[in-house]
N, C-alpha and C positions, 0 to 999 in steps of 0.2 A: 504494500500500500504506500503510494507516494502522494504526499500532500503538496499541492501546488502553493507556491508563495503568493500571498495576497499583496495587492497594492497597499501601501501604508495608509492611505486615506480610508480605505474599506476596513482594514485591520483596526484602525483607531476607533472607528464607529462601533465595531463589534466589541472592542475592549471597554469602551465607555458603557455600552449597554449591558455588559456582563457585571458591572458594578451596581451598587444600589442606586435608587432614583436620585439621590443627592448629587450624583455626578452628571446628571442630564444637562446642566448648564454648559458643560464643555462641548456638547454636540454642536451648538450653534457657532462655536468659535473654531471648530476643527479645521476649517479652510485656512485660517490664519496660523493655527498651531502646527499643522503637519509640515509645511516647508521648513520652518525654523528647527523643529525637532529632528527632521530627517537630515538636515545639514549637520547638526550637532552629532548625531549618531554616526554618520559617515566619518566624521573627524575622529570620534572615539575609536571606531573600528580601524582607522588608520594610525592608531597609537598616539594620538595627540592627548596631552594632559588637559584636564578641565580644572581651571582655577576659579573657585567660588568666591564671590564678592557680594556683599549686601550693604544696604544702608543700615543705619543704627537700629531702626525699628524691626528689621528682619534678621538681626544677629542670631536670634533663637533658631531661625529656619536654617541658617548655615550650619549650626550645630546639629540640627535634625538630619540634614543631608549627610553630614560627615558620619554620624552614627549609623545611619540606615543604608547608605549606598553600598558599602562593602561588608555587609553583614555576613559573617562566616556561615550562617544557616542557608544562604543562597547557594544554589548549585550552579555556580558560574565562577569564572576567574575574577580576581580582584581587579578593579578598574582604577585608572590614574585620576582620581578626584582629590583635590587638595584645597585647603582654605588658604587663600592668598594672604589674609590678615595674619594667620598663624605662621605662614612661610616668611612673610616680610612684615613684621609688626609696625614698621615705620611708615606704612603706606599713607596714614593721615597727613604726614608731613610732605609727601611727594605731590607738589602742586605745579611746579614750573615745567615748561616743555622739556627743558634739559633733564630734569630729574625723571620725568616720565620716560624719556628716551633711555636713560640709564637703567631704569627698572625693566623696560622692554628688552634691552640688551642682556641684562642678567638672566631674565626668564628664557630668552632665546638660547642662551648658552646652557642653561639648566635643562631645558626640554628640547633636545635636538630634533625630535620628531614633530615638534610644534606644540602649541598650546592655544587655548582660547579661554576667554573669560565668560563665566556664567554669572551675570549680574541680576540680582533680585532687589528691586527697590524703586524709589522715586527718581525722576530725572534731575531734580535740583540738588541731589547729594553730591558731595565733592568726589566720591569714587567714580562718578560717571565720566570724569575727565579721562580716566584710564579705560573704562569700559566702552566708551564711545569711539575710541581711537581706531578700532578695526570693525569693518562691516560684518566680519565673520563671527563676532561674539554672540553668545546666546543671552538675550535680554528679556527678562520677565519684568515688565514695567508696571508699577503700581499707579493706576490712574492716569497714565501718560501715554500718548501715542508717539512713538518714535519709529523711524525707518528700521526695518528688520527687527522689530521688537514685538513681543506678545503682551498686549494690554490686559491687565487684570483690574477689574473695577475696584475703586477705592471707596472708603466710607461705608462699607457694608459690614454687618456684624460677623458674617461668615468668612471674612478675608483669610484668616489663618487656616481655616478648614479647607478653603479653596486651594491654598498653596500646597497643603498636604495632599489633596486630591490630584493636583497637577503633577506633583512629584511621583505619586503612585503610578499614574499613567505613563509618565516619562520613564520610570524605572522598568515598567513592563515593556515599553517600546524598546528600550536598550536590550532587554532579554530577547525580544523578537528579532532584533537586528543581529545579535550575537549568534543566535541559533537558526538563522536563515528562515525565519517564519514570515518575513515580509520582503518585498522587493523594494530596494532602496534605489533612488535615482541618483547615481553617482555622477556628479558634474565636474 
């Protein structure tokens, strides 16, 4: 029995519908979600490191990701997800173009297969100076529309729950990519 790989858009819809009804809000945003997540997963499969960066209000979510992404109970290889703030605690002081270039140089040397930033937060936070430097970064924007970013509605009581739901779908999508359950558009 050979199972054909699904297109990621169809697979995502099925994955959302397999969850409880509280995930249904993601359905209407899947056309915005899939291209961004697909690009990130292709980079992960090409051995690029993922450097997580959040605004201050989402610091808890960075910890959540770090605890849950490489859980030894998962039946998969460990993946190169790192906290940029823990890797480089001086990032709040990096504000000039020259310092941002130095940081990028250091990270380029550290991750020879490449890296990208996964930023979660608002667009007015100082971390966006680094997160917005490259169009290839994964941006989960709270309440803000930015090019190549996924907008998450701000000011709702369930914002934290929605972040966890998105993480769950993202993590399942990584598994689907790792185990060839989906067809990824490699560009």
